[in-house]
FINU-806984 format. One record per residue: residue number from 1; x, y, z of N, C-alpha, C, O in turn; residue in three letters. Coordinates in Angstrom, 3 decimals, always signed. Layout:
+-----+----------+----------+----------+----------+----------+----------+----------+----------+----------+----------+----------+----------+-----+
!   i !     n.c1 !     n.c2 !     n.c3 !    ca.c1 !    ca.c2 !    ca.c3 !     c.c1 !     c.c2 !     c.c3 !     o.c1 !     o.c2 !     o.c3 !  aa !
+-----+----------+----------+----------+----------+----------+----------+----------+----------+----------+----------+----------+----------+-----+
! NUM !        X !        Y !        Z !        X !        Y !        Z !        X !        Y !        Z !        X !        Y !        Z ! ALA !
...
+-----+----------+----------+----------+----------+----------+----------+----------+----------+----------+----------+----------+----------+-----+
END
This chain:
+-----+----------+----------+----------+----------+----------+----------+----------+----------+----------+----------+----------+----------+-----+
!   i !     n.c1 !     n.c2 !     n.c3 !    ca.c1 !    ca.c2 !    ca.c3 !     c.c1 !     c.c2 !     c.c3 !     o.c1 !     o.c2 !     o.c3 !  aa !
+-----+----------+----------+----------+----------+----------+----------+----------+----------+----------+----------+----------+----------+-----+
!   1 !   +0.812 !   -1.156 !   +0.093 !   +0.004 !   +0.017 !   +0.045 !   +0.898 !   +1.204 !   +0.108 !   +0.616 !   +2.191 !   -0.571 ! UNK !
!   2 !   +1.900 !   +1.191 !   +0.831 !   +2.857 !   +2.419 !   +0.932 !   +3.531 !   +2.662 !   -0.372 !   +3.691 !   +3.811 !   -0.784 ! UNK !
!   3 !   +3.987 !   +1.472 !   -1.126 !   +4.641 !   +1.603 !   -2.218 !   +3.727 !   +2.162 !   -3.497 !   +4.168 !   +2.843 !   -4.423 ! UNK !
!   4 !   +2.415 !   +1.736 !   -3.339 !   +1.409 !   +2.243 !   -4.325 !   +1.281 !   +3.780 !   -4.146 !   +1.076 !   +4.466 !   -5.147 ! UNK !
!   5 !   +1.393 !   +4.355 !   -2.921 !   +1.157 !   +5.755 !   -2.797 !   +2.341 !   +6.587 !   -3.201 !   +2.230 !   +7.743 !   -3.609 ! UNK !
!   6 !   +3.616 !   +5.872 !   -3.053 !   +4.890 !   +6.521 !   -3.490 !   +4.865 !   +6.537 !   -4.944 !   +5.277 !   +7.544 !   -5.520 ! UNK !
!   7 !   +4.380 !   +5.424 !   -5.689 !   +4.363 !   +5.468 !   -7.117 !   +3.314 !   +6.451 !   -7.571 !   +3.551 !   +7.070 !   -8.609 ! UNK !
!   8 !   +2.253 !   +6.662 !   -6.966 !   +1.123 !   +7.655 !   -7.272 !   +1.741 !   +9.009 !   -7.333 !   +1.643 !   +9.814 !   -8.259 ! UNK !
!   9 !   +2.457 !   +9.160 !   -6.102 !   +3.001 !  +10.596 !   -5.688 !   +4.038 !  +10.868 !   -6.769 !   +3.980 !  +11.980 !   -7.293 ! UNK !
!  10 !   +4.960 !  +10.037 !   -7.176 !   +5.910 !  +10.150 !   -8.084 !   +5.290 !  +10.474 !   -9.543 !   +5.679 !  +11.417 !  -10.231 ! UNK !
!  11 !   +4.379 !   +9.661 !   -9.884 !   +3.630 !   +9.859 !  -11.146 !   +3.013 !  +11.206 !  -11.239 !   +3.193 !  +11.904 !  -12.237 ! UNK !
!  12 !   +2.298 !  +11.590 !  -10.241 !   +1.772 !  +12.944 !  -10.133 !   +2.844 !  +14.102 !  -10.240 !   +2.639 !  +15.072 !  -10.969 ! UNK !
!  13 !   +3.814 !  +13.986 !   -9.606 !   +5.065 !  +14.879 !   -9.646 !   +5.627 !  +15.015 !  -11.076 !   +6.017 !  +16.089 !  -11.535 ! UNK !
!  14 !   +5.639 !  +13.834 !  -11.749 !   +6.271 !  +13.860 !  -13.206 !   +5.123 !  +14.520 !  -14.094 !   +5.493 !  +15.308 !  -14.965 ! UNK !
!  15 !   +3.889 !  +14.290 !  -13.961 !   +2.972 !  +15.022 !  -14.754 !   +2.985 !  +16.405 !  -14.557 !   +3.008 !  +17.166 !  -15.524 ! UNK !
!  16 !   +2.972 !  +16.823 !  -13.370 !   +2.964 !  +18.275 !  -12.915 !   +4.185 !  +19.019 !  -13.556 !   +4.059 !  +20.161 !  -13.997 ! UNK !
!  17 !   +5.399 !  +18.317 !  -13.594 !   +6.649 !  +18.861 !  -13.925 !   +6.612 !  +18.795 !  -15.528 !   +7.189 !  +19.638 !  -16.215 ! UNK !
!  18 !   +5.978 !  +17.857 !  -15.999 !   +5.944 !  +17.818 !  -17.611 !   +5.036 !  +18.914 !  -18.225 !   +5.261 !  +19.344 !  -19.356 ! UNK !
!  19 !   +3.964 !  +19.378 !  -17.432 !   +3.113 !  +20.387 !  -17.996 !   +3.467 !  +21.852 !  -17.575 !   +2.988 !  +22.802 !  -18.193 ! UNK !
!  20 !   +4.201 !  +21.998 !  -16.655 !   +4.500 !  +23.292 !  -16.198 !   +5.299 !  +24.124 !  -17.158 !   +5.016 !  +25.311 !  -17.317 ! UNK !
!  21 !   +6.335 !  +23.521 !  -17.838 !   +7.091 !  +24.367 !  -18.687 !   +6.104 !  +25.005 !  -19.818 !   +6.255 !  +26.166 !  -20.198 ! UNK !
!  22 !   +5.196 !  +24.244 !  -20.266 !   +4.341 !  +24.815 !  -21.315 !   +3.431 !  +25.820 !  -20.767 !   +3.018 !  +26.727 !  -21.489 ! UNK !
!  23 !   +3.074 !  +25.717 !  -19.482 !   +2.124 !  +26.825 !  -19.033 !   +2.974 !  +28.179 !  -18.837 !   +2.506 !  +29.290 !  -19.086 ! UNK !
!  24 !   +4.217 !  +27.964 !  -18.385 !   +5.067 !  +29.110 !  -18.112 !   +5.351 !  +29.790 !  -19.633 !   +5.318 !  +31.007 !  -19.811 ! UNK !
!  25 !   +5.595 !  +28.953 !  -20.546 !   +5.784 !  +29.463 !  -22.006 !   +4.549 !  +30.249 !  -22.519 !   +4.681 !  +31.287 !  -23.167 ! UNK !
!  26 !   +3.261 !  +29.676 !  -22.182 !   +2.129 !  +30.384 !  -22.607 !   +2.089 !  +31.770 !  -21.875 !   +1.867 !  +32.800 !  -22.512 ! UNK !
!  27 !   +2.306 !  +31.772 !  -20.546 !   +2.163 !  +32.968 !  -19.802 !   +3.137 !  +33.948 !  -20.447 !   +2.785 !  +35.101 !  -20.697 ! UNK !
!  28 !   +4.324 !  +33.506 !  -20.711 !   +5.341 !  +34.469 !  -21.337 !   +4.912 !  +35.016 !  -22.559 !   +5.110 !  +36.214 !  -22.760 ! UNK !
!  29 !   +4.258 !  +34.202 !  -23.551 !   +3.696 !  +34.608 !  -24.847 !   +2.632 !  +35.618 !  -24.539 !   +2.634 !  +36.689 !  -25.144 ! UNK !
!  30 !   +1.714 !  +35.344 !  -23.628 !   +0.637 !  +36.457 !  -23.398 !   +1.211 !  +37.700 !  -22.824 !   +0.689 !  +38.742 !  -23.222 ! UNK !
!  31 !   +2.188 !  +37.800 !  -21.961 !   +2.719 !  +38.865 !  -21.565 !   +3.437 !  +39.760 !  -22.622 !   +3.325 !  +40.986 !  -22.614 ! UNK !
!  32 !   +4.240 !  +39.016 !  -23.604 !   +4.948 !  +39.600 !  -24.619 !   +3.885 !  +40.142 !  -25.581 !   +4.141 !  +41.212 !  -26.134 ! UNK !
!  33 !   +2.741 !  +39.540 !  -25.843 !   +1.802 !  +40.109 !  -26.700 !   +1.207 !  +41.393 !  -26.135 !   +0.919 !  +42.348 !  -26.856 ! UNK !
!  34 !   +1.038 !  +41.377 !  -24.848 !   +0.430 !  +42.515 !  -24.210 !   +1.443 !  +43.832 !  -24.270 !   +1.059 !  +44.994 !  -24.399 ! UNK !
!  35 !   +2.775 !  +43.407 !  -24.151 !   +3.772 !  +44.416 !  -24.309 !   +3.889 !  +45.003 !  -25.660 !   +4.181 !  +46.187 !  -25.827 ! UNK !
!  36 !   +3.657 !  +44.162 !  -26.639 !   +3.783 !  +44.492 !  -27.966 !   +2.574 !  +45.511 !  -28.374 !   +2.794 !  +46.534 !  -29.023 ! UNK !
!  37 !   +1.365 !  +45.151 !  -27.958 !   +0.147 !  +45.764 !  -28.054 !   +0.179 !  +47.186 !  -27.395 !   -0.431 !  +48.136 !  -27.885 ! UNK !
!  38 !   +0.867 !  +47.264 !  -26.347 !   +0.974 !  +48.531 !  -25.590 !   +1.946 !  +49.544 !  -26.456 !   +1.696 !  +50.729 !  -26.678 ! UNK !
!  39 !   +3.075 !  +48.837 !  -26.884 !   +3.978 !  +49.758 !  -27.821 !   +3.259 !  +50.093 !  -29.005 !   +3.349 !  +51.230 !  -29.469 ! UNK !
!  40 !   +2.567 !  +49.234 !  -29.530 !   +1.835 !  +49.584 !  -30.864 !   +0.849 !  +50.692 !  -30.701 !   +0.780 !  +51.604 !  -31.525 ! UNK !
!  41 !   +0.044 !  +50.619 !  -29.585 !   -0.924 !  +51.677 !  -29.377 !   -0.162 !  +53.052 !  -29.134 !   -0.650 !  +54.094 !  -29.571 ! UNK !
!  42 !   +0.995 !  +53.047 !  -28.458 !   +1.778 !  +54.271 !  -28.215 !   +2.316 !  +54.811 !  -29.466 !   +2.236 !  +56.007 !  -29.747 ! UNK !
!  43 !   +2.875 !  +53.911 !  -30.233 !   +3.579 !  +54.381 !  -31.530 !   +2.570 !  +54.841 !  -32.536 !   +2.802 !  +55.809 !  -33.261 ! UNK !
!  44 !   +1.382 !  +54.117 !  -32.594 !   +0.342 !  +54.626 !  -33.490 !   -0.066 !  +56.003 !  -33.004 !   -0.158 !  +56.908 !  -33.833 ! UNK !
!  45 !   -0.295 !  +56.209 !  -31.842 !   -0.770 !  +57.532 !  -31.305 !   +0.239 !  +58.487 !  -31.729 !   -0.171 !  +59.597 !  -32.068 ! UNK !
!  46 !   +1.526 !  +58.243 !  -31.771 !   +2.641 !  +59.152 !  -32.078 !   +2.785 !  +59.428 !  -33.537 !   +3.482 !  +60.340 !  -33.982 ! UNK !
!  47 !   +1.977 !  +58.459 !  -34.375 !   +2.089 !  +58.551 !  -35.801 !   +3.310 !  +57.708 !  -36.373 !   +3.692 !  +57.850 !  -37.534 ! UNK !
!  48 !   +3.865 !  +56.866 !  -35.525 !   +4.936 !  +55.906 !  -36.084 !   +4.211 !  +54.632 !  -36.495 !   +4.339 !  +53.610 !  -35.820 ! UNK !
!  49 !   +3.438 !  +54.672 !  -37.609 !   +2.689 !  +53.559 !  -38.143 !   +3.541 !  +52.358 !  -38.540 !   +3.205 !  +51.203 !  -38.278 ! UNK !
!  50 !   +4.602 !  +52.669 !  -39.152 !   +5.369 !  +51.463 !  -39.615 !   +5.929 !  +50.615 !  -38.426 !   +5.915 !  +49.384 !  -38.447 ! UNK !
!  51 !   +6.428 !  +51.361 !  -37.378 !   +6.862 !  +50.631 !  -36.176 !   +5.722 !  +49.950 !  -35.470 !   +5.857 !  +48.862 !  -34.910 ! UNK !
!  52 !   +4.607 !  +50.618 !  -35.514 !   +3.299 !  +49.833 !  -34.903 !   +2.939 !  +48.636 !  -35.693 !   +2.621 !  +47.591 !  -35.124 ! UNK !
!  53 !   +2.973 !  +48.738 !  -36.911 !   +2.533 !  +47.627 !  -37.780 !   +3.474 !  +46.441 !  -37.495 !   +2.943 !  +45.330 !  -37.509 ! UNK !
!  54 !   +4.724 !  +46.510 !  -37.252 !   +5.679 !  +45.476 !  -36.957 !   +5.377 !  +45.086 !  -35.507 !   +5.560 !  +43.903 !  -35.221 ! UNK !
!  55 !   +4.950 !  +45.900 !  -34.570 !   +4.699 !  +45.365 !  -33.189 !   +3.325 !  +44.809 !  -33.299 !   +3.096 !  +43.869 !  -32.537 ! UNK !
!  56 !   +2.440 !  +45.157 !  -34.023 !   +1.149 !  +44.394 !  -34.129 !   +1.331 !  +42.948 !  -34.664 !   +0.681 !  +42.007 !  -34.209 ! UNK !
!  57 !   +2.259 !  +42.819 !  -35.664 !   +2.546 !  +41.531 !  -36.159 !   +3.224 !  +40.648 !  -35.120 !   +2.975 !  +39.446 !  -35.026 ! UNK !
!  58 !   +4.003 !  +41.228 !  -34.424 !   +4.802 !  +40.450 !  -33.225 !   +3.664 !  +39.983 !  -32.204 !   +3.635 !  +38.859 !  -31.703 ! UNK !
!  59 !   +2.816 !  +40.901 !  -31.985 !   +1.821 !  +40.598 !  -30.968 !   +1.012 !  +39.394 !  -31.438 !   +0.806 !  +38.420 !  -30.714 ! UNK !
!  60 !   +0.586 !  +39.505 !  -32.628 !   -0.231 !  +38.310 !  -33.252 !   +0.593 !  +37.082 !  -33.168 !   +0.083 !  +36.020 !  -32.812 ! UNK !
!  61 !   +1.776 !  +37.175 !  -33.463 !   +2.579 !  +35.802 !  -33.543 !   +2.608 !  +35.367 !  -32.035 !   +2.427 !  +34.175 !  -31.788 ! UNK !
!  62 !   +2.814 !  +36.211 !  -31.063 !   +2.772 !  +35.737 !  -29.744 !   +1.462 !  +35.122 !  -29.209 !   +1.431 !  +34.199 !  -28.396 ! UNK !
!  63 !   +0.405 !  +35.715 !  -29.737 !   -1.023 !  +35.256 !  -29.413 !   -1.144 !  +33.955 !  -29.912 !   -1.674 !  +33.094 !  -29.209 ! UNK !
!  64 !   -0.641 !  +33.645 !  -31.247 !   -0.778 !  +32.382 !  -31.886 !   -0.015 !  +31.310 !  -31.156 !   -0.461 !  +30.172 !  -31.012 ! UNK !
!  65 !   +1.160 !  +31.713 !  -30.697 !   +2.038 !  +30.711 !  -29.882 !   +1.368 !  +30.381 !  -28.583 !   +1.401 !  +29.254 !  -28.088 ! UNK !
!  66 !   +0.738 !  +31.444 !  -28.034 !   +0.123 !  +31.140 !  -26.654 !   -1.021 !  +30.130 !  -26.870 !   -1.182 !  +29.187 !  -26.094 ! UNK !
!  67 !   -1.806 !  +30.344 !  -27.930 !   -2.975 !  +29.462 !  -28.198 !   -2.530 !  +28.105 !  -28.512 !   -3.262 !  +27.162 !  -28.211 ! UNK !
!  68 !   -1.413 !  +27.911 !  -29.082 !   -0.861 !  +26.542 !  -29.303 !   -0.429 !  +25.917 !  -28.154 !   -0.657 !  +24.730 !  -27.919 ! UNK !
!  69 !   +0.320 !  +26.823 !  -27.262 !   +0.823 !  +26.234 !  -26.076 !   -0.190 !  +25.811 !  -24.997 !   -0.039 !  +24.860 !  -24.230 ! UNK !
!  70 !   -1.205 !  +26.615 !  -25.041 !   -2.170 !  +26.315 !  -23.929 !   -3.577 !  +26.508 !  -24.655 !   -4.201 !  +27.558 !  -24.503 ! UNK !
!  71 !   -4.024 !  +25.547 !  -25.388 !   -5.322 !  +25.682 !  -26.050 !   -6.442 !  +25.655 !  -25.116 !   -6.225 !  +25.139 !  -24.020 ! UNK !
!  72 !   -7.574 !  +26.111 !  -25.355 !   -8.734 !  +25.947 !  -24.499 !   -9.810 !  +25.393 !  -25.443 !   -9.869 !  +25.669 !  -26.641 ! UNK !
!  73 !  -10.654 !  +24.586 !  -24.788 !  -11.734 !  +23.935 !  -25.644 !  -12.996 !  +24.863 !  -25.629 !  -13.501 !  +25.426 !  -24.657 ! UNK !
!  74 !  -13.348 !  +24.883 !  -26.828 !  -14.659 !  +25.565 !  -27.004 !  -15.754 !  +24.635 !  -27.074 !  -15.537 !  +23.556 !  -27.626 ! UNK !
!  75 !  -17.084 !  +24.916 !  -26.528 !  -18.066 !  +23.981 !  -26.557 !  -18.562 !  +23.824 !  -28.055 !  -18.313 !  +24.649 !  -28.934 ! UNK !
!  76 !  -19.253 !  +22.728 !  -28.225 !  -19.765 !  +22.394 !  -29.580 !  -20.834 !  +23.465 !  -29.907 !  -20.790 !  +23.970 !  -31.029 ! UNK !
!  77 !  -21.708 !  +23.824 !  -29.108 !  -22.771 !  +24.686 !  -29.217 !  -22.404 !  +26.127 !  -28.729 !  -22.270 !  +26.271 !  -27.514 ! UNK !
!  78 !  -22.250 !  +27.064 !  -29.439 !  -21.790 !  +28.404 !  -29.060 !  -22.804 !  +29.124 !  -28.381 !  -23.798 !  +29.403 !  -29.052 ! UNK !
!  79 !  -22.770 !  +29.502 !  -27.145 !  -23.759 !  +30.388 !  -26.559 !  -23.058 !  +31.650 !  -26.156 !  -21.945 !  +31.475 !  -25.661 ! UNK !
!  80 !  -23.449 !  +32.795 !  -26.259 !  -22.766 !  +34.025 !  -25.849 !  -22.486 !  +33.824 !  -24.393 !  -23.284 !  +33.380 !  -23.568 ! UNK !
!  81 !  -21.269 !  +34.200 !  -24.182 !  -20.807 !  +34.015 !  -22.608 !  -20.447 !  +32.741 !  -22.241 !  -20.064 !  +32.565 !  -21.085 ! UNK !
!  82 !  -20.501 !  +31.766 !  -23.053 !  -20.340 !  +30.312 !  -22.852 !  -18.749 !  +29.935 !  -22.609 !  -18.307 !  +29.170 !  -21.752 ! UNK !
!  83 !  -18.030 !  +30.661 !  -23.571 !  -16.609 !  +30.460 !  -23.709 !  -15.921 !  +31.687 !  -23.725 !  -15.522 !  +32.104 !  -24.813 ! UNK !
!  84 !  -15.679 !  +32.445 !  -22.525 !  -15.237 !  +33.812 !  -22.430 !  -13.770 !  +33.914 !  -22.862 !  -13.394 !  +35.017 !  -23.260 ! UNK !
!  85 !  -12.915 !  +32.922 !  -22.833 !  -11.666 !  +33.029 !  -23.401 !  -11.702 !  +33.027 !  -24.908 !  -10.976 !  +33.748 !  -25.592 ! UNK !
!  86 !  -12.561 !  +32.204 !  -25.374 !  -12.670 !  +32.072 !  -26.940 !  -13.232 !  +33.376 !  -27.436 !  -12.747 !  +33.958 !  -28.406 ! UNK !
!  87 !  -14.167 !  +33.781 !  -26.818 !  -14.859 !  +35.195 !  -27.359 !  -13.945 !  +36.315 !  -27.154 !  -13.901 !  +37.174 !  -28.034 ! UNK !
!  88 !  -13.228 !  +36.426 !  -26.141 !  -12.054 !  +37.637 !  -25.982 !  -11.115 !  +37.339 !  -27.034 !  -10.714 !  +38.288 !  -27.708 ! UNK !
!  89 !  -10.685 !  +36.141 !  -27.292 !   -9.633 !  +35.818 !  -28.311 !  -10.132 !  +36.219 !  -29.698 !   -9.405 !  +36.840 !  -30.473 ! UNK !
!  90 !  -11.300 !  +35.881 !  -29.984 !  -11.815 !  +36.223 !  -31.365 !  -11.833 !  +37.794 !  -31.509 !  -11.315 !  +38.344 !  -32.481 ! UNK !
!  91 !  -12.412 !  +38.440 !  -30.567 !  -12.384 !  +40.034 !  -30.383 !  -10.892 !  +40.568 !  -30.705 !  -10.652 !  +41.400 !  -31.580 ! UNK !
!  92 !   -9.969 !  +39.994 !  -29.905 !   -8.638 !  +40.529 !  -30.093 !   -8.092 !  +40.386 !  -31.403 !   -7.505 !  +41.337 !  -31.918 ! UNK !
!  93 !   -8.229 !  +39.256 !  -32.016 !   -7.703 !  +39.057 !  -33.291 !   -8.386 !  +39.852 !  -34.255 !   -7.759 !  +40.303 !  -35.213 ! UNK !
!  94 !   -9.735 !  +40.097 !  -34.092 !  -10.472 !  +41.033 !  -34.955 !   -9.916 !  +42.419 !  -34.945 !   -9.625 !  +42.995 !  -35.993 ! UNK !
!  95 !   -9.771 !  +42.943 !  -33.790 !   -9.197 !  +44.252 !  -33.550 !   -7.770 !  +44.314 !  -34.101 !   -7.453 !  +45.287 !  -34.784 ! UNK !
!  96 !   -6.938 !  +43.391 !  -33.862 !   -5.597 !  +43.325 !  -34.286 !   -5.477 !  +43.473 !  -35.755 !   -4.707 !  +44.314 !  -36.218 ! UNK !
!  97 !   -6.201 !  +42.697 !  -36.524 !   -6.307 !  +42.716 !  -37.970 !   -6.468 !  +44.059 !  -38.499 !   -5.767 !  +44.550 !  -39.383 ! UNK !
!  98 !   -7.677 !  +44.760 !  -37.756 !   -8.023 !  +46.099 !  -38.189 !   -6.884 !  +47.076 !  -37.859 !   -6.613 !  +47.938 !  -38.694 ! UNK !
!  99 !   -6.210 !  +47.012 !  -36.733 !   -5.166 !  +47.955 !  -36.431 !   -3.966 !  +47.627 !  -37.357 !   -3.267 !  +48.572 !  -37.723 ! UNK !
! 100 !   -3.692 !  +46.471 !  -37.734 !   -2.615 !  +46.189 !  -38.837 !   -2.946 !  +46.774 !  -40.043 !   -2.014 !  +47.342 !  -40.611 ! UNK !
! 101 !   -4.071 !  +46.789 !  -40.610 !   -4.487 !  +47.481 !  -41.798 !   -4.321 !  +48.885 !  -41.868 !   -3.757 !  +49.432 !  -42.816 ! UNK !
! 102 !   -4.868 !  +49.582 !  -40.739 !   -4.686 !  +50.939 !  -40.490 !   -3.329 !  +51.338 !  -40.511 !   -2.911 !  +52.194 !  -41.291 ! UNK !
! 103 !   -2.547 !  +50.684 !  -39.589 !   -1.114 !  +51.073 !  -39.562 !   -0.490 !  +51.037 !  -40.955 !   +0.169 !  +52.000 !  -41.349 ! UNK !
! 104 !   -0.668 !  +50.019 !  -41.667 !   -0.078 !  +49.808 !  -43.014 !   -0.578 !  +50.917 !  -43.875 !   +0.215 !  +51.312 !  -44.730 ! UNK !
! 105 !   -1.770 !  +51.504 !  -43.809 !   -2.316 !  +52.515 !  -44.467 !   -1.997 !  +53.813 !  -43.952 !   -2.459 !  +54.812 !  -44.504 ! UNK !
! 106 !   -1.197 !  +53.904 !  -42.875 !   -0.770 !  +55.068 !  -42.243 !   -1.865 !  +55.889 !  -41.607 !   -1.763 !  +57.116 !  -41.598 ! UNK !
! 107 !   -2.889 !  +55.292 !  -41.083 !   -4.006 !  +55.856 !  -40.476 !   -3.707 !  +55.666 !  -38.976 !   -4.256 !  +54.730 !  -38.393 ! UNK !
! 108 !   -2.901 !  +56.464 !  -38.332 !   -2.372 !  +56.425 !  -37.018 !   -3.502 !  +56.337 !  -35.918 !   -3.533 !  +55.418 !  -35.100 ! UNK !
! 109 !   -4.368 !  +57.294 !  -35.957 !   -5.429 !  +57.433 !  -34.924 !   -6.224 !  +56.076 !  -34.878 !   -6.363 !  +55.499 !  -33.800 ! UNK !
! 110 !   -6.714 !  +55.595 !  -35.971 !   -7.515 !  +54.330 !  -36.007 !   -6.696 !  +53.109 !  -35.529 !   -7.147 !  +52.225 !  -34.800 ! UNK !
! 111 !   -5.484 !  +53.161 !  -36.006 !   -4.569 !  +51.994 !  -35.565 !   -4.348 !  +51.947 !  -34.050 !   -4.305 !  +50.914 !  -33.383 ! UNK !
! 112 !   -4.211 !  +53.230 !  -33.583 !   -3.939 !  +53.281 !  -31.986 !   -5.258 !  +52.897 !  -31.334 !   -5.208 !  +52.129 !  -30.373 ! UNK !
! 113 !   -6.379 !  +53.331 !  -31.739 !   -7.669 !  +52.886 !  -31.102 !   -7.861 !  +51.421 !  -31.140 !   -8.163 !  +50.812 !  -30.114 ! UNK !
! 114 !   -7.690 !  +50.791 !  -32.350 !   -7.772 !  +49.400 !  -32.447 !   -6.848 !  +48.646 !  -31.652 !   -7.248 !  +47.666 !  -31.024 ! UNK !
! 115 !   -5.628 !  +49.016 !  -31.619 !   -4.548 !  +48.426 !  -30.858 !   -4.972 !  +48.427 !  -29.421 !   -4.781 !  +47.426 !  -28.731 ! UNK !
! 116 !   -5.525 !  +49.478 !  -28.950 !   -6.031 !  +49.597 !  -27.424 !   -7.160 !  +48.598 !  -27.180 !   -7.252 !  +48.007 !  -26.104 ! UNK !
! 117 !   -8.046 !  +48.406 !  -28.216 !   -9.131 !  +47.539 !  -28.083 !   -8.700 !  +45.969 !  -27.993 !   -9.223 !  +45.113 !  -27.279 ! UNK !
! 118 !   -7.703 !  +45.826 !  -28.825 !   -7.066 !  +44.586 !  -28.876 !   -6.386 !  +44.118 !  -27.639 !   -6.415 !  +42.960 !  -27.222 ! UNK !
! 119 !   -5.735 !  +45.184 !  -27.057 !   -5.103 !  +44.931 !  -25.761 !   -6.042 !  +44.875 !  -24.664 !   -5.737 !  +44.199 !  -23.681 ! UNK !
! 120 !   -7.102 !  +45.469 !  -24.695 !   -8.164 !  +45.244 !  -23.776 !   -8.680 !  +43.846 !  -23.873 !   -8.827 !  +43.170 !  -22.855 ! UNK !
! 121 !   -8.950 !  +43.404 !  -25.026 !   -9.415 !  +42.027 !  -25.204 !   -8.566 !  +40.969 !  -24.762 !   -9.041 !  +39.957 !  -24.246 ! UNK !
! 122 !   -7.189 !  +41.153 !  -24.951 !   -6.144 !  +40.139 !  -24.603 !   -6.131 !  +40.064 !  -23.082 !   -6.058 !  +39.006 !  -22.457 ! UNK !
! 123 !   -6.210 !  +41.341 !  -22.510 !   -6.147 !  +41.412 !  -21.011 !   -7.354 !  +40.654 !  -20.381 !   -7.204 !  +39.951 !  -19.381 ! UNK !
! 124 !   -8.653 !  +40.835 !  -21.048 !   -9.795 !  +40.322 !  -20.774 !   -9.668 !  +38.649 !  -20.830 !  -10.151 !  +37.895 !  -19.986 ! UNK !
! 125 !   -8.981 !  +38.280 !  -21.901 !   -8.717 !  +36.612 !  -22.044 !   -8.017 !  +36.217 !  -21.069 !   -8.358 !  +35.163 !  -20.531 ! UNK !
! 126 !   -6.915 !  +36.898 !  -20.593 !   -5.881 !  +36.472 !  -19.604 !   -6.589 !  +36.196 !  -18.257 !   -6.220 !  +35.290 !  -17.510 ! UNK !
! 127 !   -7.624 !  +37.023 !  -17.983 !   -8.374 !  +37.098 !  -16.662 !   -9.419 !  +35.991 !  -16.616 !   -9.774 !  +35.472 !  -15.558 ! UNK !
! 128 !   -9.934 !  +35.625 !  -17.911 !  -11.137 !  +34.758 !  -17.886 !  -10.850 !  +33.440 !  -17.523 !   -9.761 !  +32.931 !  -17.790 ! UNK !
! 129 !  -11.780 !  +32.820 !  -16.910 !  -11.501 !  +31.418 !  -16.270 !  -11.250 !  +30.369 !  -17.510 !  -11.007 !  +29.185 !  -17.277 ! UNK !
+-----+----------+----------+----------+----------+----------+----------+----------+----------+----------+----------+----------+----------+-----+
END
């Protein structure tokens, strides 16, 4: 009985250790995406749309890596509010794409506003259960 408990404890420890690095990587990707979005919003507001476009692309790459590292399951039947992470993620990507287009078109004000909305959506996703 005691050996069974030791084996169980060891197995549990190995499982926790195996999943922890991917969770840390996902958290880092989320933080880097937030940093990139904050920079993009600031640079767009200053009129540096070329720099903002690059930062928006970087943010998108970080969000994609985060989603691959720590995917979340969506229910088969979508009901509003049913999958808050999924909903916030969709909104963030939608705003991110709009911001990228405006930054490339050199429409600084709109790019800044959309980058701020994407940032808000990413922060909402990070807090969601």
